[in-house]
Structures are given as structure tokens and as C-alpha cells.
All heavy atoms as an XYZ file, in Angstrom:
855
protein
N      -5.136    -11.846    -37.158
C      -5.926    -10.704    -36.754
C      -6.293    -10.775    -35.266
O      -6.143     -9.805    -34.552
C      -7.183    -10.654    -37.627
C      -8.191     -9.665    -37.196
S      -7.971     -8.144    -38.054
C      -9.399     -7.284    -37.533
N      -6.797    -11.945    -34.821
C      -7.152    -12.096    -33.409
C      -5.933    -12.006    -32.509
O      -5.991    -11.398    -31.437
C      -7.871    -13.423    -33.179
C      -9.313    -13.496    -33.642
C      -9.856    -14.913    -33.481
C     -10.174    -12.522    -32.876
N      -4.841    -12.625    -32.951
C      -3.614    -12.583    -32.149
C      -3.137    -11.144    -32.021
O      -2.765    -10.691    -30.935
C      -2.520    -13.481    -32.771
C      -1.207    -13.300    -32.055
C      -2.948    -14.946    -32.734
N      -3.168    -10.397    -33.126
C      -2.737     -9.000    -33.103
C      -3.623     -8.176    -32.174
O      -3.129     -7.337    -31.405
C      -2.749     -8.422    -34.513
N      -4.934     -8.400    -32.211
C      -5.852     -7.677    -31.327
C      -5.563     -7.997    -29.862
O      -5.455     -7.091    -29.031
C      -7.302     -8.027    -31.669
C      -8.384     -7.397    -30.778
C      -8.337     -5.880    -30.852
C      -9.754     -7.929    -31.172
N      -5.411     -9.275    -29.547
C      -5.114     -9.677    -28.173
C      -3.797     -9.126    -27.674
O      -3.704     -8.596    -26.564
N      -2.760     -9.212    -28.520
C      -1.452     -8.676    -28.122
C      -1.489     -7.163    -27.972
O      -0.820     -6.603    -27.097
C      -0.390     -9.097    -29.133
C       0.012    -10.572    -29.098
C       0.982    -10.890    -30.232
C       0.619    -10.940    -27.750
N      -2.270     -6.483    -28.808
C      -2.384     -5.025    -28.712
C      -3.032     -4.613    -27.395
O      -2.553     -3.697    -26.723
C      -3.206     -4.471    -29.877
O      -2.565     -4.718    -31.095
N      -4.111     -5.289    -27.039
C      -4.785     -4.966    -25.771
C      -3.856     -5.241    -24.595
O      -3.737     -4.419    -23.682
C      -6.091     -5.767    -25.628
C      -7.105     -5.313    -26.674
C      -6.681     -5.618    -24.222
C      -8.322     -6.212    -26.781
N      -3.181     -6.374    -24.618
C      -2.257     -6.716    -23.529
C      -1.096     -5.728    -23.463
O      -0.696     -5.301    -22.372
C      -1.744     -8.141    -23.716
N      -0.557     -5.338    -24.614
C       0.562     -4.393    -24.648
C       0.142     -3.017    -24.140
O       0.890     -2.364    -23.386
C       1.121     -4.290    -26.062
N      -1.044     -2.560    -24.532
C      -1.522     -1.255    -24.054
C      -1.770     -1.276    -22.548
O      -1.475     -0.298    -21.850
C      -2.783     -0.840    -24.804
C      -2.509     -0.424    -26.235
S      -3.930      0.283    -27.080
C      -5.003     -1.138    -27.221
N      -2.278     -2.383    -22.044
C      -2.497     -2.507    -20.601
C      -1.179     -2.479    -19.849
O      -1.028     -1.764    -18.854
C      -3.254     -3.817    -20.284
O      -4.492     -3.816    -21.003
C      -3.509     -3.967    -18.806
N      -0.215     -3.248    -20.333
C       1.107     -3.261    -19.701
C       1.760     -1.892    -19.767
O       2.341     -1.419    -18.782
C       2.001     -4.316    -20.365
C       3.418     -4.441    -19.803
C       3.390     -4.811    -18.322
C       4.220     -5.449    -20.595
N       1.666     -1.220    -20.911
C       2.254      0.115    -21.058
C       1.611      1.106    -20.085
O       2.310      1.919    -19.465
C       2.102      0.594    -22.500
N       0.293      1.033    -19.926
C      -0.398      1.932    -18.999
C       0.041      1.690    -17.562
O       0.257      2.635    -16.793
C      -1.911      1.764    -19.131
N       0.208      0.439    -17.201
C       0.644      0.105    -15.839
C       2.075      0.574    -15.604
O       2.381      1.199    -14.581
C       0.491     -1.412    -15.574
C      -0.992     -1.783    -15.518
C       1.199     -1.815    -14.281
C      -1.256     -3.277    -15.530
N       2.964      0.271    -16.553
C       4.362      0.688    -16.396
C       4.486      2.209    -16.374
O       5.273      2.762    -15.593
C       5.214      0.083    -17.510
C       5.372     -1.443    -17.462
C       6.162     -1.941    -18.669
C       6.028     -1.882    -16.159
N       3.739      2.898    -17.237
C       3.747      4.366    -17.238
C       3.290      4.889    -15.871
O       3.890      5.811    -15.320
C       2.832      4.891    -18.338
C       2.681      6.383    -18.317
C       1.778      7.107    -17.599
C       3.489      7.336    -19.012
N       1.953      8.454    -17.821
C       2.994      8.619    -18.680
C       4.561      7.222    -19.883
C       3.561      9.785    -19.196
C       5.113      8.394    -20.396
C       4.621      9.650    -20.061
N       2.236      4.301    -15.334
C       1.686      4.753    -14.057
C       2.653      4.516    -12.908
O       2.679      5.289    -11.955
C       0.354      4.043    -13.786
O      -0.577      4.364    -14.805
N       3.459      3.464    -13.005
C       4.470      3.204    -11.976
C       5.622      4.192    -12.107
O       6.099      4.752    -11.119
C       4.988      1.754    -12.079
C       3.878      0.780    -11.659
C       6.236      1.554    -11.225
C       4.190     -0.673    -11.962
N       6.065      4.424    -13.340
C       7.206      5.306    -13.572
C       6.863      6.776    -13.333
O       7.717      7.547    -12.872
C       7.722      5.119    -15.002
N       5.654      7.183    -13.648
C       5.245      8.581    -13.534
C       3.937      8.684    -12.731
O       2.878      8.938    -13.299
C       5.047      9.202    -14.920
C       6.241      9.074    -15.815
C       6.250      8.123    -16.832
C       7.354      9.879    -15.638
C       7.350      7.998    -17.657
C       8.461      9.756    -16.467
C       8.458      8.819    -17.466
N       4.005      8.493    -11.412
C       2.779      8.481    -10.610
C       1.986      9.790    -10.671
O       0.764      9.779    -10.541
C       3.253      8.178     -9.195
C       4.725      8.260     -9.212
C       5.189      8.235    -10.623
N       2.644     10.912    -10.882
C       1.932     12.187    -10.956
C       1.090     12.277    -12.231
O       0.097     13.009    -12.276
C       2.914     13.348    -10.893
N       1.499     11.549    -13.265
C       0.762     11.556    -14.538
C       0.238     10.163    -14.856
O       0.210      9.739    -15.997
C       1.671     12.048    -15.667
C       2.102     13.493    -15.469
C       2.937     13.958    -16.608
N       4.205     13.231    -16.596
C       5.083     13.244    -17.572
N       4.853     13.926    -18.649
N       6.199     12.569    -17.480
N      -0.189      9.458    -13.828
C      -0.594      8.064    -13.988
C      -1.829      7.917    -14.874
O      -2.656      8.816    -14.984
C      -0.843      7.422    -12.638
C      -2.099      7.913    -11.967
C      -2.334      7.182    -10.655
N      -3.604      7.567    -10.099
C      -3.743      8.373     -9.061
N      -2.671      8.842     -8.449
N      -4.944      8.685     -8.621
N      -1.915      6.753    -15.476
C      -3.076      6.391    -16.285
C      -3.995      5.494    -15.465
O      -5.206      5.606    -15.539
C      -2.619      5.673    -17.579
C      -1.775      6.624    -18.405
C      -3.809      5.157    -18.364
C      -1.079      5.956    -19.574
N      -3.372      4.596    -14.680
C      -4.147      3.656    -13.879
C      -3.641      3.596    -12.464
O      -2.444      3.477    -12.259
C      -4.109      2.258    -14.502
C      -4.999      1.331    -13.758
C      -4.612      0.351    -12.896
C      -6.414      1.346    -13.757
N      -5.709     -0.256    -12.369
C      -6.833      0.350    -12.876
C      -7.378      2.120    -14.393
C      -8.162      0.084    -12.625
C      -8.688      1.849    -14.147
C      -9.073      0.835    -13.270
N      -4.477      3.631    -11.444
C      -5.887      3.943    -11.553
C      -6.068      5.407    -11.925
O      -5.254      6.249    -11.567
C      -6.445      3.639    -10.165
C      -5.289      3.732     -9.237
C      -4.079      3.381    -10.040
N      -7.140      5.685    -12.628
C      -7.365      7.042    -13.106
C      -7.592      7.988    -11.937
O      -8.054      7.580    -10.879
C      -8.558      7.078    -14.059
O      -9.727      6.660    -13.379
N      -7.232      9.240    -12.136
C      -7.400     10.224    -11.071
C      -8.866     10.584    -10.881
O      -9.273     10.953     -9.786
C      -6.587     11.479    -11.386
C      -5.095     11.243    -11.302
C      -4.336     12.512    -11.555
C      -2.841     12.243    -11.471
N      -2.057     13.444    -11.653
N      -9.634     10.505    -11.956
C     -11.063     10.804    -11.883
C     -11.848      9.590    -12.363
O     -11.506      8.994    -13.361
C     -11.427     12.000    -12.771
C     -10.879     13.296    -12.291
C     -11.329     14.489    -13.143
N     -11.137     14.249    -14.571
C     -12.110     14.342    -15.480
N     -13.325     14.660    -15.124
N     -11.857     14.118    -16.752
N     -12.887      9.260    -11.635
C     -13.773      8.161    -12.029
C     -15.038      8.786    -12.591
O     -15.771      9.482    -11.884
C     -14.095      7.279    -10.819
C     -14.858      6.030    -11.182
C     -14.188      4.881    -11.567
C     -16.245      6.000    -11.159
C     -14.871      3.727    -11.905
C     -16.945      4.860    -11.496
C     -16.248      3.726    -11.866
O     -16.936      2.595    -12.209
N     -15.280      8.570    -13.875
C     -16.455      9.138    -14.529
C     -17.364      8.014    -15.024
O     -17.034      6.827    -14.873
C     -16.036     10.011    -15.731
O     -15.440      9.166    -16.726
C     -15.041     11.087    -15.304
N     -18.458      8.376    -15.648
C     -19.368      7.376    -16.199
C     -18.712      6.583    -17.323
O     -19.107      5.458    -17.610
C     -20.638      8.055    -16.705
N     -17.697      7.153    -17.951
C     -16.998      6.481    -19.052
C     -15.951      5.477    -18.553
O     -15.603      4.545    -19.275
C     -16.329      7.540    -19.943
C     -15.727      7.091    -21.248
C     -16.799      6.468    -22.136
C     -15.086      8.272    -21.956
N     -15.485      5.631    -17.332
C     -14.412      4.783    -16.802
C     -14.728      3.287    -16.862
O     -13.879      2.504    -17.304
C     -14.039      5.205    -15.372
O     -13.685      6.584    -15.365
C     -12.877      4.392    -14.834
N     -15.917      2.828    -16.445
C     -16.181      1.379    -16.536
C     -16.055      0.844    -17.963
O     -15.577     -0.273    -18.158
C     -17.613      1.240    -16.022
C     -17.852      2.440    -15.189
C     -17.031      3.533    -15.792
N     -16.466      1.625    -18.937
C     -16.346      1.177    -20.324
C     -14.889      1.086    -20.750
O     -14.493      0.150    -21.445
C     -17.119      2.113    -21.264
C     -18.591      2.101    -21.016
C     -19.191      3.133    -20.314
C     -19.375      1.041    -21.448
C     -20.544      3.115    -20.059
C     -20.740      1.021    -21.195
C     -21.324      2.063    -20.491
N     -14.068      2.047    -20.314
C     -12.645      2.036    -20.664
C     -11.905      0.894    -19.982
O     -10.861      0.457    -20.456
C     -11.998      3.374    -20.301
C     -12.507      4.585    -21.072
C     -11.903      5.863    -20.514
C     -12.205      4.455    -22.558
N     -12.443      0.426    -18.871
C     -11.824     -0.685    -18.138
C     -12.350     -2.030    -18.631
O     -11.579     -2.941    -18.950
C     -12.075     -0.535    -16.617
C     -11.627     -1.778    -15.867
C     -11.381      0.698    -16.086
N     -13.671     -2.166    -18.703
C     -14.264     -3.477    -18.941
C     -14.347     -3.877    -20.405
O     -14.278     -5.067    -20.722
C     -15.631     -3.570    -18.268
C     -15.508     -3.548    -16.777
C     -15.824     -2.527    -15.947
C     -14.968     -4.573    -15.946
N     -15.533     -2.862    -14.644
C     -15.008     -4.111    -14.622
C     -14.451     -5.843    -16.191
C     -14.563     -4.869    -13.543
C     -14.007     -6.604    -15.117
C     -14.068     -6.113    -13.814
N     -14.493     -2.931    -21.319
C     -14.562     -3.305    -22.739
C     -13.261     -3.967    -23.198
O     -13.289     -5.047    -23.787
C     -14.974     -2.106    -23.626
C     -14.767     -2.406    -25.100
C     -16.428     -1.732    -23.360
N     -12.084     -3.359    -22.920
C     -10.855     -4.070    -23.306
C     -10.677     -5.400    -22.567
O     -10.202     -6.374    -23.147
C      -9.730     -3.101    -22.936
C     -10.373     -1.773    -22.833
C     -11.791     -2.015    -22.420
N     -11.081     -5.440    -21.306
C     -10.949     -6.673    -20.527
C     -11.760     -7.799    -21.155
O     -11.242     -8.892    -21.405
C     -11.409     -6.443    -19.073
O     -10.605     -5.425    -18.489
C     -11.313     -7.715    -18.257
N     -13.042     -7.541    -21.417
C     -13.887     -8.587    -21.990
C     -13.532     -8.878    -23.440
O     -13.705    -10.008    -23.906
C     -15.370     -8.236    -21.839
C     -15.867     -8.434    -20.440
C     -16.320     -7.358    -19.687
C     -15.854     -9.689    -19.861
C     -16.767     -7.545    -18.388
C     -16.301     -9.889    -18.569
C     -16.757     -8.805    -17.828
N     -13.024     -7.883    -24.150
C     -12.552     -8.130    -25.520
C     -11.374     -9.096    -25.490
O     -11.312    -10.042    -26.283
C     -12.152     -6.814    -26.215
O     -13.278     -5.938    -26.223
C     -11.699     -7.065    -27.644
N     -10.438     -8.874    -24.578
C      -9.293     -9.781    -24.461
C      -9.750    -11.179    -24.063
O      -9.273    -12.175    -24.618
C      -8.282     -9.243    -23.448
C      -7.010    -10.068    -23.279
C      -6.267    -10.226    -24.605
C      -6.111     -9.469    -22.233
N     -10.688    -11.278    -23.121
C     -11.223    -12.588    -22.745
C     -11.829    -13.285    -23.954
O     -11.609    -14.471    -24.192
C     -12.289    -12.473    -21.653
C     -11.788    -12.061    -20.308
C     -12.682    -11.658    -19.333
C     -10.438    -12.064    -19.997
C     -12.230    -11.272    -18.078
C      -9.982    -11.680    -18.748
C     -10.880    -11.284    -17.794
N     -12.616    -12.553    -24.725
C     -13.245    -13.118    -25.914
C     -12.228    -13.585    -26.938
O     -12.376    -14.663    -27.531
N     -11.188    -12.779    -27.145
C     -10.124    -13.157    -28.087
C      -9.449    -14.441    -27.628
O      -9.215    -15.360    -28.424
C      -9.097    -12.017    -28.237
C      -7.821    -12.492    -28.906
C      -9.704    -10.856    -29.018
N      -9.133    -14.532    -26.341
C      -8.459    -15.725    -25.820
C      -9.340    -16.966    -25.946
O      -8.855    -18.037    -26.316
C      -8.039    -15.504    -24.365
C      -6.952    -14.453    -24.152
C      -6.736    -14.201    -22.673
C      -5.666    -14.847    -24.839
N     -10.625    -16.817    -25.658
C     -11.543    -17.951    -25.793
C     -11.646    -18.374    -27.251
O     -11.579    -19.562    -27.580
C     -12.913    -17.610    -25.200
C     -12.814    -17.499    -23.684
C     -13.972    -18.639    -25.607
C     -14.022    -16.884    -23.016
N     -11.806    -17.401    -28.138
C     -11.925    -17.704    -29.561
C     -10.663    -18.357    -30.112
O     -10.735    -19.313    -30.890
C     -12.254    -16.431    -30.336
C     -12.758    -16.596    -31.758
C     -13.928    -17.559    -31.829
C     -13.161    -15.240    -32.320
N      -9.501    -17.858    -29.699
C      -8.244    -18.489    -30.132
C      -8.142    -19.915    -29.612
O      -7.652    -20.804    -30.315
C      -7.040    -17.670    -29.671
C      -6.783    -16.371    -30.423
C      -5.681    -15.574    -29.752
C      -6.422    -16.650    -31.874
N      -8.617    -20.135    -28.393
C      -8.611    -21.487    -27.844
C      -9.506    -22.428    -28.620
O      -9.152    -23.583    -28.885
N     -10.678    -21.933    -29.009
C     -11.612    -22.762    -29.778
C     -11.064    -23.021    -31.180
O     -11.108    -24.152    -31.684
C     -13.004    -22.092    -29.844
C     -13.910    -22.778    -30.842
C     -13.641    -22.079    -28.460
N     -10.531    -21.982    -31.824
C     -10.004    -22.141    -33.186
C      -8.763    -23.031    -33.226
O      -8.513    -23.704    -34.219
C      -9.687    -20.769    -33.797
C     -10.894    -19.881    -34.087
C     -10.446    -18.507    -34.548
C     -11.810    -20.534    -35.112
N      -7.990    -23.020    -32.154
C      -6.780    -23.837    -32.107
C      -6.974    -25.132    -31.335
O      -6.017    -25.732    -30.852
N      -8.224    -25.557    -31.227
C      -8.549    -26.750    -30.448
C      -7.765    -27.949    -30.960
O      -7.711    -28.202    -32.143
C     -10.053    -27.019    -30.541
C     -10.516    -28.036    -29.550
C     -10.771    -29.340    -29.787
C     -10.767    -27.811    -28.176
N     -11.176    -29.959    -28.639
C     -11.188    -29.041    -27.626
C     -10.671    -26.708    -27.341
C     -11.509    -29.187    -26.286
C     -11.000    -26.851    -26.017
C     -11.416    -28.077    -25.503
N      -7.129    -28.656    -30.080
C      -6.376    -29.885    -30.360
C      -5.125    -29.646    -31.196
O      -4.574    -30.585    -31.752
C      -7.268    -30.944    -31.005
N      -4.658    -28.394    -31.290
C      -3.386    -28.137    -31.969
C      -2.214    -28.693    -31.160
O      -1.203    -29.088    -31.723
C      -3.175    -26.642    -32.203
C      -3.992    -26.117    -33.371
O      -4.620    -26.941    -34.068
O      -3.989    -24.892    -33.589
N      -2.360    -28.703    -29.856
C      -1.338    -29.270    -28.976
C      -1.812    -30.628    -28.482
O      -2.999    -30.825    -28.234
C      -1.087    -28.354    -27.777
C      -0.555    -26.963    -28.081
C      -0.490    -26.135    -26.800
C       0.826    -27.039    -28.712
N      -0.876    -31.518    -28.326
C      -1.220    -32.867    -27.869
C      -1.320    -32.884    -26.343
O      -0.428    -33.351    -25.639
C      -0.173    -33.862    -28.353
N      -2.416    -32.342    -25.838
C      -2.669    -32.316    -24.397
C      -3.714    -33.379    -24.097
O      -4.766    -33.400    -24.719
C      -3.173    -30.931    -23.950
C      -2.122    -29.864    -24.256
C      -3.513    -30.931    -22.471
C      -2.592    -28.451    -23.991
N      -3.416    -34.254    -23.145
C      -4.396    -35.296    -22.816
C      -5.732    -34.687    -22.371
O      -5.773    -33.637    -21.737
C      -3.742    -36.065    -21.669
C      -2.305    -35.704    -21.709
C      -2.209    -34.365    -22.349
N      -6.811    -35.363    -22.682
C      -8.146    -34.872    -22.343
C      -8.331    -34.662    -20.846
O      -8.994    -33.715    -20.433
C      -9.206    -35.837    -22.861
O      -9.236    -35.812    -24.256
N      -7.739    -35.523    -20.015
C      -7.915    -35.381    -18.579
C      -7.268    -34.098    -18.079
O      -7.744    -33.495    -17.117
C      -7.386    -36.599    -17.818
C      -5.903    -36.754    -17.840
C      -5.164    -37.453    -18.746
C      -4.969    -36.199    -16.915
N      -3.830    -37.355    -18.458
C      -3.679    -36.592    -17.326
C      -5.081    -35.402    -15.779
C      -2.525    -36.209    -16.656
C      -3.934    -35.027    -15.109
C      -2.674    -35.435    -15.541
N      -6.189    -33.652    -18.732
C      -5.555    -32.391    -18.338
C      -6.415    -31.228    -18.821
O      -6.695    -30.283    -18.076
C      -4.125    -32.275    -18.910
C      -3.534    -30.896    -18.646
C      -3.225    -33.355    -18.337
N      -6.833    -31.296    -20.078
C      -7.627    -30.219    -20.674
C      -8.952    -30.021    -19.934
O      -9.310    -28.908    -19.576
C      -7.893    -30.540    -22.138
C      -8.726    -29.493    -22.840
C      -8.876    -29.794    -24.302
N      -7.594    -29.567    -24.935
C      -7.165    -30.217    -26.011
N      -7.915    -31.136    -26.568
N      -5.993    -29.958    -26.536
N      -9.688    -31.107    -19.722
C     -11.010    -30.981    -19.129
C     -10.999    -31.116    -17.610
O     -11.874    -30.585    -16.941
C     -11.961    -32.024    -19.730
C     -12.245    -31.769    -21.175
C     -11.715    -32.600    -22.140
C     -13.010    -30.694    -21.566
C     -11.972    -32.380    -23.484
C     -13.269    -30.457    -22.904
C     -12.745    -31.303    -23.869
N     -10.038    -31.811    -17.070
C      -9.954    -31.972    -15.617
C      -9.269    -30.790    -14.972
O      -9.894    -29.965    -14.303
N      -7.988    -30.668    -15.211
C      -7.191    -29.619    -14.577
C      -7.531    -28.244    -15.158
O      -7.781    -27.287    -14.422
C      -5.679    -29.917    -14.728
C      -4.847    -28.805    -14.130
C      -5.328    -31.252    -14.099
N      -7.555    -28.142    -16.479
C      -7.791    -26.851    -17.128
C      -9.140    -26.250    -16.792
O      -9.245    -25.088    -16.392
N     -10.182    -27.030    -16.932
C     -11.529    -26.537    -16.648
C     -11.684    -26.186    -15.176
O     -12.295    -25.161    -14.837
C     -12.566    -27.579    -17.071
C     -14.011    -27.125    -17.054
C     -14.226    -25.924    -17.960
C     -14.917    -28.269    -17.476
N     -11.105    -26.996    -14.304
C     -11.165    -26.716    -12.868
C     -10.490    -25.382    -12.547
O     -11.033    -24.566    -11.793
C     -10.521    -27.855    -12.079
C     -10.501    -27.683    -10.565
C     -11.912    -27.746    -10.012
C      -9.628    -28.751     -9.927
N      -9.313    -25.147    -13.115
C      -8.606    -23.885    -12.867
C      -9.384    -22.682    -13.397
O      -9.452    -21.631    -12.745
C      -7.208    -23.924    -13.486
C      -6.214    -24.855    -12.815
C      -4.909    -24.916    -13.609
C      -5.949    -24.402    -11.385
N      -9.977    -22.817    -14.566
C     -10.771    -21.731    -15.139
C     -11.973    -21.428    -14.243
O     -12.248    -20.269    -13.925
C     -11.222    -22.077    -16.568
C     -10.025    -22.043    -17.517
C     -12.316    -21.115    -17.052
C     -10.319    -22.601    -18.898
N     -12.688    -22.453    -13.828
C     -13.871    -22.250    -12.988
C     -13.514    -21.662    -11.632
O     -14.142    -20.701    -11.182
C     -14.628    -23.567    -12.814
C     -15.327    -24.087    -14.062
C     -15.921    -25.474    -13.789
C     -16.408    -23.131    -14.525
N     -12.510    -22.213    -10.982
C     -12.108    -21.695     -9.667
C     -11.621    -20.254     -9.761
O     -11.964    -19.413     -8.925
C     -11.034    -22.583     -9.044
C     -11.495    -23.946     -8.552
C     -10.306    -24.768     -8.051
C     -12.537    -23.809     -7.468
N     -10.822    -19.961    -10.772
C     -10.326    -18.601    -10.957
C     -11.453    -17.617    -11.164
O     -11.469    -16.527    -10.579
N     -12.423    -17.980    -12.003
C     -13.558    -17.091    -12.252
C     -14.434    -16.920    -11.023
O     -14.925    -15.823    -10.753
C     -14.382    -17.594    -13.436
C     -13.839    -17.072    -14.735
O     -14.086    -15.930    -15.078
N     -13.075    -17.890    -15.436
N     -14.632    -17.969    -10.276
C     -15.438    -17.871     -9.046
C     -14.797    -16.877     -8.083
O     -15.463    -15.987     -7.553
C     -15.622    -19.253     -8.391
C     -16.590    -20.093     -9.225
C     -16.128    -19.118     -6.957
C     -16.636    -21.562     -8.820
N     -13.491    -17.003     -7.872
C     -12.788    -16.105     -6.948
C     -12.846    -14.659     -7.442
O     -13.184    -13.739     -6.685
C     -11.316    -16.559     -6.760
C     -10.511    -15.514     -6.021
C     -11.274    -17.888     -6.032
N     -12.546    -14.436     -8.705
C     -12.521    -13.077     -9.245
C     -13.892    -12.422     -9.164
O     -14.034    -11.293     -8.687
C     -12.000    -13.073    -10.701
C     -12.269    -11.747    -11.386
C     -10.518    -13.383    -10.726
N     -14.928    -13.120     -9.632
C     -16.248    -12.491     -9.682
C     -16.886    -12.361     -8.304
O     -17.702    -11.462     -8.079
C     -17.147    -13.216    -10.675
C     -16.601    -13.005    -12.053
C     -16.036    -13.939    -12.862
C     -16.506    -11.763    -12.759
N     -15.608    -13.346    -14.029
C     -15.884    -12.024    -13.999
C     -16.885    -10.456    -12.472
C     -15.629    -11.026    -14.936
C     -16.633     -9.459    -13.404
C     -16.018     -9.756    -14.616
N     -16.497    -13.197     -7.347
C     -16.951    -13.002     -5.973
C     -16.387    -11.695     -5.420
O     -17.086    -10.933     -4.751
C     -16.539    -14.176     -5.086
C     -17.426    -15.388     -5.236
S     -16.905    -16.813     -4.248
C     -16.726    -16.136     -2.635
N     -15.121    -11.439     -5.711
C     -14.493    -10.208     -5.231
C     -15.040     -8.977     -5.948
O     -15.237     -7.930     -5.327
C     -12.974    -10.284     -5.360
C     -12.351    -11.303     -4.427
C     -12.751    -11.101     -2.970
O     -12.692     -9.965     -2.461
O     -13.129    -12.090     -2.319
N     -15.284     -9.080     -7.248
C     -15.886     -7.957     -7.969
C     -17.255     -7.641     -7.367
O     -17.593     -6.486     -7.135
C     -16.000     -8.251     -9.481
C     -16.874     -7.212    -10.167
C     -14.625     -8.286    -10.133
N     -18.035     -8.677     -7.075
C     -19.356     -8.433     -6.492
C     -19.248     -7.891     -5.070
O     -20.070     -7.095     -4.638
C     -20.199     -9.704     -6.516
O     -19.692    -10.661     -5.618
N     -18.210     -8.308     -4.341
C     -18.021     -7.828     -2.968
C     -17.605     -6.359     -2.953
O     -18.171     -5.556     -2.215
C     -16.971     -8.689     -2.251
C     -16.578     -8.159     -0.912
N     -17.406     -8.243      0.176
C     -15.462     -7.526     -0.492
C     -16.799     -7.691      1.220
N     -15.627     -7.247      0.831
N     -16.619     -6.006     -3.761
C     -16.109     -4.636     -3.760
C     -16.919     -3.706     -4.652
O     -16.915     -2.504     -4.456
C     -14.634     -4.610     -4.189
C     -13.719     -5.162     -3.141
C     -13.097     -6.362     -3.318
C     -13.494     -4.469     -1.962
C     -12.251     -6.884     -2.352
C     -12.665     -4.972     -0.985
C     -12.040     -6.187     -1.181
N     -17.571     -4.255     -5.657
C     -18.369     -3.443     -6.567
C     -17.598     -3.079     -7.815
O     -16.360     -2.994     -7.808
N     -18.332     -2.859     -8.883
C     -17.716     -2.519    -10.169
C     -16.933     -1.211    -10.097
O     -15.823     -1.133    -10.610
C     -18.781     -2.493    -11.285
C     -18.217     -1.952    -12.582
C     -19.341     -3.894    -11.500
N     -17.458     -0.147     -9.458
C     -16.677      1.092     -9.425
C     -15.300      0.922     -8.764
O     -14.293      1.392     -9.300
C     -17.554      2.058     -8.625
C     -18.940      1.560     -8.848
C     -18.799      0.058     -8.902
N     -15.251      0.250     -7.616
C     -13.962      0.111     -6.942
C     -13.005     -0.778     -7.734
O     -11.834     -0.484     -7.824
C     -14.139     -0.446     -5.527
C     -12.812     -0.440     -4.768
C     -12.974     -0.802     -3.310
O     -14.053     -1.146     -2.857
N     -11.895     -0.732     -2.567
N     -13.503     -1.857     -8.330
C     -12.612     -2.696     -9.121
C     -12.221     -2.009    -10.414
O     -11.268     -2.420    -11.060
C     -13.265     -4.058     -9.438
O     -14.497     -3.842    -10.108
C     -13.480     -4.874     -8.181
N     -12.941     -0.957    -10.784
C     -12.610     -0.169    -11.969
C     -11.748      1.037    -11.656
O     -11.482      1.841    -12.524
N     -11.319      1.199    -10.407
C     -10.396      2.265    -10.063
C     -10.978      3.433     -9.297
O     -10.277      4.404     -9.038
N     -12.259      3.387     -8.929
C     -12.857      4.491     -8.183
C     -12.281      4.533     -6.771
O     -12.012      3.505     -6.161
C     -14.372      4.336     -8.122
N     -12.122      5.742     -6.255
C     -11.627      5.915     -4.895
C     -12.810      5.875     -3.942
O     -13.600      6.801     -3.874
C     -10.902      7.251     -4.757
C      -9.633      7.324     -5.549
C      -8.982      8.672     -5.376
C      -7.760      8.766     -6.259
N      -7.154     10.082     -6.206
N     -12.947      4.770     -3.242
C     -14.048      4.627     -2.284
C     -13.525      4.289     -0.900
O     -14.296      3.961     -0.022
C     -15.070      3.563     -2.752
C     -15.784      4.019     -3.988
C     -14.423      2.230     -2.953
N     -12.250      4.379     -0.695
C     -11.688      4.069      0.604
C     -11.375      2.589      0.751
O     -11.734      1.771     -0.088
N     -10.733      2.272      1.832
C     -10.351      0.887      2.100
C     -11.546      0.105      2.598
O     -12.227      0.517      3.533
C      -9.226      0.837      3.146
C      -8.729     -0.534      3.564
C      -8.116     -1.243      2.358
C      -7.721     -0.404      4.675
N     -11.818     -1.015      1.946
C     -12.900     -1.906      2.369
C     -12.283     -3.218      2.791
O     -11.511     -3.808      2.055
C     -13.893     -2.106      1.233
C     -14.615     -0.821      0.883
C     -15.517     -0.995     -0.279
N     -16.652     -1.836      0.110
C     -17.616     -2.149     -0.730
N     -17.597     -1.727     -1.970
N     -18.610     -2.897     -0.330
N     -12.623     -3.656      3.965
C     -12.071     -4.885      4.498
C     -13.092     -5.998      4.452
O     -14.294     -5.757      4.578
C     -11.613     -4.666      5.952
C     -10.553     -3.591      6.148
C     -10.313     -3.378      7.636
C      -9.276     -3.950      5.445
N     -12.607     -7.191      4.290
C     -13.459     -8.374      4.311
C     -13.730     -8.701      5.787
O     -12.811     -8.732      6.604
C     -12.755     -9.571      3.635
O     -12.382     -9.169      2.330
C     -13.654    -10.760      3.581
N     -14.988     -8.919      6.146
C     -15.293     -9.243      7.532
C     -14.635    -10.564      7.937
O     -14.536    -11.466      7.155
C     -16.811     -9.337      7.588
C     -17.281     -9.386      6.176
C     -16.163     -8.902      5.297
N     -14.209    -10.619      9.213
C     -13.603    -11.846      9.720
C     -14.670    -12.893      9.931
O     -15.781    -12.618     10.324
C     -12.872    -11.572     11.034
C     -11.669    -10.689     10.843
C     -10.925    -10.535     12.148
C      -9.701     -9.681     11.896
N      -8.886     -9.531     13.082
N     -14.290    -14.121      9.659
C     -15.230    -15.243      9.802
C     -15.342    -15.643     11.241
O     -14.575    -15.670     12.029
C     -14.764    -16.442      8.989
C     -14.686    -16.151      7.538
S     -16.336    -16.015      6.884
C     -16.003    -15.435      5.276
């Protein structure tokens, strides 16, 4: 059930992206209009997929013979670093822009 839900969300996301590339005039993503419903249509499937992946990881814990140093050292480090980078950018650009709203080009200030 969880695998089917995760694969369904991933397949629908891929289909929407491919459709939008093939038919830009009738694109699905990014949406042509940003409404109050848009963040829910973007973030609910995203967090649902994250939850499914985490739950599958917990339920399948130790199914693969992966050494603990890889699982907790390399794996945890990659998860933390990836999340730090992603959520820093979401906070920098804002939820509307990362959800597809047209707000113009925003540049990161030079250091």
C-alpha cells in the first residue's frame, strides 16, 4: 500500500513535468495561475511522499546489510546536508516562488 502510494505520487509528478515540457501552452507545472490552493497542491503530495519514504525506511530497517557507519555516518550526513540546503533556499525565495508563483527573478546577493 505504501509503495503504491509513493510510486503513484512520483509517477503523477513525472507525468506532470513531462506533459509540461511536451505541451508548454497547456502546461501543468509551473501553473499559469498561482492561487491560495496552489501551495496545498504542491506541498501536500511532496510531504506525503517524504512521509511514505521515511515510513518505508523505518519498516524496512536492516533489510539490507548496510554497515552502521554507512547508514548513520554517510546516510545521515547526506540527509541533513540536503535538507539544510533545500530549506535554506525555500526560506530565501519564499513558499510562493518555490511553489511556482511568478515573482520575477531573484538573485542571491554576492558575498
